[in-house]
C-alpha positions in Angstrom: 116.1 105.9 96.2 113.9 102.9 95.5 111.2 103.2 92.9 107.7 101.7 93.2 106.3 99.5 90.5 102.7 98.9 89.6 102.5 95.1 89.7 98.9 94.9 88.4 99.8 96.6 85.1 102.8 94.3 84.3 100.9 91.2 85.3 97.9 92.0 83.2 100.1 92.7 80.1 101.6 89.2 80.1 99.6 86.3 78.6 101.0 82.9 79.5 102.1 80.9 76.5 102.7 83.8 74.2 106.3 84.6 74.8 108.7 84.0 71.9 111.6 82.0 73.3 113.5 81.6 70.1 116.4 83.8 71.3 116.7 82.0 74.6 116.7 78.6 72.8 119.4 79.7 70.5 121.5 81.0 73.4 121.0 77.7 75.3 122.0 75.6 72.2 125.1 77.8 71.8 126.0 77.4 75.4 125.7 73.7 75.3 127.8 73.5 72.1 130.5 75.7 73.6 130.6 73.6 76.8 130.9 70.4 74.8 133.9 71.9 72.8 135.5 73.2 76.0 135.1 69.8 77.7 136.6 68.0 74.8 139.5 70.4 74.5 140.1 70.1 78.3 140.2 66.3 78.0 142.6 66.5 75.0 144.9 68.9 76.9 145.0 66.6 79.9 145.7 63.5 77.7 148.5 65.4 76.0 150.0 66.5 79.3 149.8 62.9 80.6 151.5 61.5 77.5 154.1 64.3 77.3 155.1 63.8 81.0 155.6 60.1 80.6 
């Protein structure tokens, strides 16, 4: 069954500009670094496959 939430209490508890986003920033940097490595590895594999098939 659905629960009801008191929206006035949670909205009053948050003060804009006070959130610590350090964990989110580290996660984003890690994601970008991983995607760069994955992209580079994919390109290297494709080049290897193209040269090995020639």
